[in-house]
VEXMI-207047 format. One record per residue (C-alpha): residue number from 1; residue in one letter; x, y, z. Coordinates in steps of 0.02 Angstrom, whole numbers, plus 50000, padded with zeros to 5 digits. Example, Ala and Ser with C-alpha at 12.3 -4.5 7.8 and 13.67 -1.06 7.14 Angstrom:
REM VEXMI-207047
{site 1 A {50615 49775 50390}}
{site 2 S {50684 49947 50357}}
REM end
This chain:
REM VEXMI-207047
{site 1 M {56720 53978 51823}}
{site 2 T {56793 54021 51997}}
{site 3 A {56812 54208 52036}}
{site 4 K {56973 54292 52009}}
{site 5 V {57074 54411 52102}}
{site 6 F {57038 54591 52093}}
{site 7 R {57097 54671 51931}}
{site 8 L {57034 54838 51874}}
{site 9 V {56910 54843 51708}}
{site 10 L {56947 54991 51613}}
{site 11 T {56783 54995 51496}}
{site 12 G {56856 55089 51367}}
{site 13 A {56962 54938 51303}}
{site 14 A {56842 54810 51350}}
{site 15 G {56676 54878 51269}}
{site 16 A {56622 54688 51231}}
{site 17 L {56619 54664 51407}}
{site 18 L {56532 54799 51460}}
{site 19 L {56362 54814 51362}}
{site 20 A {56406 54734 51212}}
{site 21 G {58095 55887 51347}}
{site 22 C {57931 55964 51402}}
{site 23 A {57866 56118 51318}}
{site 24 S {57776 56255 51419}}
{site 25 K {57633 56298 51296}}
{site 26 P {57491 56194 51241}}
{site 27 P {57482 56132 51075}}
{site 28 V {57352 56199 50947}}
{site 29 S {57215 56087 50912}}
{site 30 A {57036 56117 50843}}
{site 31 V {56894 56072 50967}}
{site 32 H {56804 55919 50938}}
{site 33 P {56613 55930 50897}}
{site 34 D {56580 55811 51033}}
{site 35 D {56689 55864 51184}}
{site 36 T {56594 55899 51337}}
{site 37 A {56563 56084 51383}}
{site 38 N {56651 56036 51537}}
{site 39 T {56848 56074 51518}}
{site 40 A {56980 56025 51652}}
{site 41 G {57114 56143 51596}}
{site 42 T {57302 56103 51545}}
{site 43 S {57432 56043 51658}}
{site 44 A {57591 56040 51555}}
{site 45 I {57749 56086 51695}}
{site 46 D {57918 56131 51671}}
{site 47 C {58006 55962 51661}}
{site 48 Q {58150 56041 51758}}
{site 49 T {58024 56073 51908}}
{site 50 F {57958 55901 51899}}
{site 51 A {58127 55839 51914}}
{site 52 R {58148 55927 52092}}
{site 53 R {57992 55879 52144}}
{site 54 M {58023 55690 52088}}
{site 55 T {58184 55695 52177}}
{site 56 A {58111 55746 52336}}
{site 57 Y {57965 55618 52320}}
{site 58 A {58088 55483 52291}}
{site 59 A {58201 55515 52435}}
{site 60 A {58051 55514 52548}}
{site 61 Q {57968 55348 52483}}
{site 62 T {57983 55204 52592}}
{site 63 D {57862 55040 52605}}
{site 64 P {57926 54919 52714}}
{site 65 A {57794 54804 52673}}
{site 66 L {57873 54780 52512}}
{site 67 P {57960 54602 52476}}
{site 68 A {58150 54619 52431}}
{site 69 V {58130 54516 52273}}
{site 70 S {57969 54528 52143}}
{site 71 S {57934 54344 52092}}
{site 72 P {57866 54313 51957}}
{site 73 D {57935 54436 51852}}
{site 74 P {57781 54572 51814}}
{site 75 L {57838 54599 51634}}
{site 76 A {57861 54418 51585}}
{site 77 A {57685 54399 51647}}
{site 78 A {57616 54555 51578}}
{site 79 N {57681 54517 51401}}
{site 80 T {57606 54341 51404}}
{site 81 S {57426 54322 51320}}
{site 82 A {57293 54316 51462}}
{site 83 A {57240 54147 51410}}
{site 84 E {57413 54075 51453}}
{site 85 A {57430 54178 51605}}
{site 86 E {57279 54149 51679}}
{site 87 A {57216 53967 51621}}
{site 88 G {57254 53810 51700}}
{site 89 D {57293 53634 51630}}
{site 90 D {57099 53608 51607}}
{site 91 G {57060 53790 51510}}
{site 92 E {56977 53869 51665}}
{site 93 V {57037 54024 51739}}
{site 94 A {57149 53982 51902}}
{site 95 D {57130 54077 52057}}
{site 96 A {57275 54179 52105}}
{site 97 A {57331 54256 52280}}
{site 98 P {57294 54440 52291}}
{site 99 P {57422 54564 52257}}
{site 100 P {57497 54663 52381}}
{site 101 T {57423 54845 52411}}
{site 102 L {57555 54967 52438}}
{site 103 A {57559 55142 52520}}
{site 104 T {57649 55228 52382}}
{site 105 L {57686 55197 52194}}
{site 106 P {57854 55126 52172}}
{site 107 L {57958 55226 52038}}
{site 108 F {58026 55155 51875}}
{site 109 S {58189 55258 51875}}
{site 110 V {58248 55163 52055}}
{site 111 S {58210 54982 52018}}
{site 112 P {58331 54877 52104}}
{site 113 H {58342 54752 51962}}
{site 114 R {58387 54807 51809}}
{site 115 G {58276 54754 51655}}
{site 116 Q {58122 54726 51798}}
{site 117 L {57989 54835 51850}}
{site 118 P {57992 54890 52042}}
{site 119 V {57912 54776 52156}}
{site 120 G {57726 54821 52169}}
{site 121 W {57678 54831 52000}}
{site 122 Q {57555 54713 51913}}
{site 123 P {57523 54660 51734}}
{site 124 W {57343 54691 51714}}
{site 125 T {57257 54583 51566}}
{site 126 I {57081 54640 51477}}
{site 127 N {57012 54469 51437}}
{site 128 R {57065 54305 51373}}
{site 129 N {57044 54360 51191}}
{site 130 K {57146 54514 51176}}
{site 131 T {57333 54520 51120}}
{site 132 P {57435 54602 51256}}
{site 133 T {57538 54768 51231}}
{site 134 R {57721 54727 51261}}
{site 135 Y {57796 54823 51383}}
{site 136 S {58000 54825 51430}}
{site 137 M {58100 54932 51548}}
{site 138 A {58217 55047 51446}}
{site 139 E {58354 55179 51475}}
{site 140 V {58293 55324 51362}}
{site 141 D {58366 55504 51382}}
{site 142 Q {58477 55467 51532}}
{site 143 R {58323 55390 51638}}
{site 144 V {58244 55207 51656}}
{site 145 V {58074 55216 51595}}
{site 146 V {57936 55090 51539}}
{site 147 H {57938 55053 51350}}
{site 148 A {57770 55013 51284}}
{site 149 Q {57746 54940 51100}}
{site 150 A {57570 54903 51043}}
{site 151 E {57508 54812 50883}}
{site 152 S {57311 54789 50885}}
{site 153 S {57336 54741 51064}}
{site 154 A {57269 54802 51242}}
{site 155 S {57332 54779 51412}}
{site 156 G {57404 54874 51574}}
{site 157 L {57512 54878 51716}}
{site 158 Y {57446 54957 51881}}
{site 159 V {57483 54966 52071}}
{site 160 P {57340 54921 52191}}
{site 161 L {57352 55042 52350}}
{site 162 R {57292 55051 52507}}
{site 163 D {57158 55169 52531}}
{site 164 R {57238 55361 52473}}
{site 165 D {57152 55530 52485}}
{site 166 A {57156 55603 52312}}
{site 167 G {57300 55717 52300}}
{site 168 M {57425 55786 52188}}
{site 169 L {57464 55656 52029}}
{site 170 R {57639 55681 51921}}
{site 171 W {57705 55589 51793}}
{site 172 T {57819 55630 51631}}
{site 173 W {57782 55532 51467}}
{site 174 K {57818 55521 51278}}
{site 175 T {57750 55456 51122}}
{site 176 S {57815 55411 50940}}
{site 177 G {57651 55483 50868}}
{site 178 I {57445 55482 50885}}
{site 179 I {57333 55348 50826}}
{site 180 R {57259 55451 50699}}
{site 181 N {57088 55363 50674}}
{site 182 A {57052 55358 50869}}
{site 183 D {56909 55431 50936}}
{site 184 N {56896 55414 51131}}
{site 185 S {56692 55437 51131}}
{site 186 H {56655 55305 50997}}
{site 187 G {56695 55132 51055}}
{site 188 P {56745 55051 50891}}
{site 189 R {56891 55179 50885}}
{site 190 E {56933 55215 51081}}
{site 191 D {57111 55195 51079}}
{site 192 S {57267 55300 51151}}
{site 193 P {57449 55296 51132}}
{site 194 L {57458 55338 51318}}
{site 195 R {57339 55316 51473}}
{site 196 L {57369 55347 51645}}
{site 197 F {57214 55288 51748}}
{site 198 V {57158 55320 51930}}
{site 199 A {57032 55208 52017}}
{site 200 F {56925 55263 52163}}
{site 201 D {56805 55178 52284}}
{site 202 G {56638 55238 52332}}
{site 203 D {56460 55190 52367}}
{site 204 K {56408 55067 52227}}
{site 205 G {56239 55040 52298}}
{site 206 A {56210 55234 52260}}
{site 207 L {56229 55205 52078}}
{site 208 S {56084 55188 51959}}
{site 209 L {56001 55025 51920}}
{site 210 K {56110 55016 51733}}
{site 211 D {56264 55044 51822}}
{site 212 Q {56237 54920 51957}}
{site 213 L {56176 54785 51830}}
{site 214 M {56340 54828 51722}}
{site 215 Y {56453 54806 51878}}
{site 216 E {56352 54644 51917}}
{site 217 M {56380 54579 51738}}
{site 218 A {56566 54619 51747}}
{site 219 R {56590 54528 51886}}
{site 220 L {56497 54369 51854}}
{site 221 T {56578 54361 51693}}
{site 222 T {56750 54407 51728}}
{site 223 G {56762 54385 51901}}
{site 224 R {56817 54544 51939}}
{site 225 E {56761 54700 52035}}
{site 226 M {56747 54854 51944}}
{site 227 P {56815 55025 52033}}
{site 228 Y {56666 55131 52093}}
{site 229 A {56737 55263 51967}}
{site 230 T {56890 55290 51851}}
{site 231 L {56972 55450 51806}}
{site 232 M {57096 55420 51661}}
{site 233 Y {57208 55545 51579}}
{site 234 I {57254 55525 51398}}
{site 235 W {57351 55580 51252}}
{site 236 G {57218 55621 51106}}
{site 237 G {57224 55648 50932}}
{site 238 R {57057 55724 50888}}
{site 239 R {57020 55836 51045}}
{site 240 A {57078 55982 51129}}
{site 241 E {57189 55986 51281}}
{site 242 G {57084 56001 51433}}
{site 243 S {56929 55920 51351}}
{site 244 V {56834 55781 51469}}
{site 245 V {56763 55638 51377}}
{site 246 K {56640 55525 51432}}
{site 247 N {56688 55349 51401}}
{site 248 P {56577 55278 51272}}
{site 249 H {56526 55109 51354}}
{site 250 T {56495 55182 51554}}
{site 251 D {56466 55328 51628}}
{site 252 R {56577 55267 51772}}
{site 253 V {56739 55313 51666}}
{site 254 R {56781 55493 51618}}
{site 255 M {56940 55538 51510}}
{site 256 I {57030 55718 51522}}
{site 257 V {57137 55743 51368}}
{site 258 V {57315 55803 51445}}
{site 259 D {57407 55801 51279}}
{site 260 S {57331 55805 51091}}
{site 261 G {57406 55801 50922}}
{site 262 M {57574 55789 50857}}
{site 263 K {57661 55954 50908}}
{site 264 H {57745 55883 51050}}
{site 265 A {57777 55698 50979}}
{site 266 N {57927 55626 51026}}
{site 267 E {57954 55749 51163}}
{site 268 W {57934 55712 51348}}
{site 269 R {57792 55792 51428}}
{site 270 C {57775 55819 51609}}
{site 271 H {57624 55854 51707}}
{site 272 E {57532 55876 51873}}
{site 273 R {57355 55857 51914}}
{site 274 D {57252 55892 52058}}
{site 275 L {57146 55732 52078}}
{site 276 R {57011 55797 52176}}
{site 277 A {56992 55952 52072}}
{site 278 D {56991 55844 51914}}
{site 279 Y {56868 55731 51989}}
{site 280 R {56741 55844 52037}}
{site 281 K {56765 55929 51843}}
{site 282 A {56726 55753 51776}}
{site 283 F {56598 55681 51885}}
{site 284 G {56535 55832 51978}}
{site 285 T {56547 55780 52154}}
{site 286 D {56694 55735 52283}}
{site 287 P {56800 55584 52249}}
{site 288 G {56831 55436 52378}}
{site 289 R {56987 55358 52407}}
{site 290 V {57114 55305 52284}}
{site 291 I {57137 55121 52270}}
{site 292 A {57254 55081 52114}}
{site 293 V {57349 55181 51989}}
{site 294 G {57394 55109 51814}}
{site 295 I {57459 55138 51632}}
{site 296 M {57396 55066 51471}}
{site 297 T {57444 55085 51280}}
{site 298 D {57306 54994 51177}}
{site 299 T {57261 54987 50995}}
{site 300 D {57156 54842 50994}}
{site 301 N {57002 54938 50915}}
{site 302 T {57079 55044 50786}}
{site 303 K {57191 54887 50713}}
{site 304 S {57349 55004 50725}}
{site 305 K {57514 55023 50808}}
{site 306 A {57596 55132 50943}}
{site 307 E {57755 55147 51023}}
{site 308 S {57772 55245 51190}}
{site 309 W {57852 55272 51359}}
{site 310 Y {57803 55317 51539}}
{site 311 G {57925 55403 51659}}
{site 312 D {57905 55412 51854}}
{site 313 I {57722 55442 51914}}
{site 314 A {57700 55508 52078}}
{site 315 L {57536 55514 52206}}
{site 316 D {57572 55647 52346}}
REM end
């Protein structure tokens, strides 16, 4: 099997591969006994402030390297099973041209092609045996967003970026409900209705022998290079906002709970995070360059359903 193009491997959803309107007040949630002592604080901001900042971001956003038309449609590819999308006539995984790296994150709200993702967003499949989450473009509450529907499924969308400094990350999202039996520190129940992940570069030679072996196993097994570290923002069901949760499969992925519980279900939540500060909280050191940003709704481990919406995402 030949090596495939670079795609992110998020270990929360790939455990078998890897070693086996917004409110201004945070929701009240009991602290889970397994939460780390490290907390990253809350980040919900007023959505009117968010809208003003995103308007300014959209006005300044340019990337002349983008092609005029997306081909093939990334949504169509994202909603195709990994086996169908990646396997050739002989069943082997086929090589593909590497996706372009961008300077900025294309906004969902200004996609020039109705019903299609903005050019630059790429489908991301976890492995050939996972049912993909279904993504579509939708107009909700007078805004164009990505609609995610998961049913015992896991897959995502991402944008490969030219090396970027860790700056301010801003986004809005909404979910119809939590996954009540999910537990993000426990592999067999590690699911979330909403995830936003940021992948960072770094010196993999400085990692522990265990991590280097895991990275090599991932590369040999899937043809994919894992990022040096991944910081993930999630909507949790059992943990307090601000909790920093270690991924149950690898120390190179840390999750920060930015929304929790049902208090704000079916409401738009707007967030602004300092990536550098969050990375230091999560990993105890300064971050490397940002190499990708993506989203994922997954219910494969809990065999449940989730429906969520992602609004515009910006990285300053």
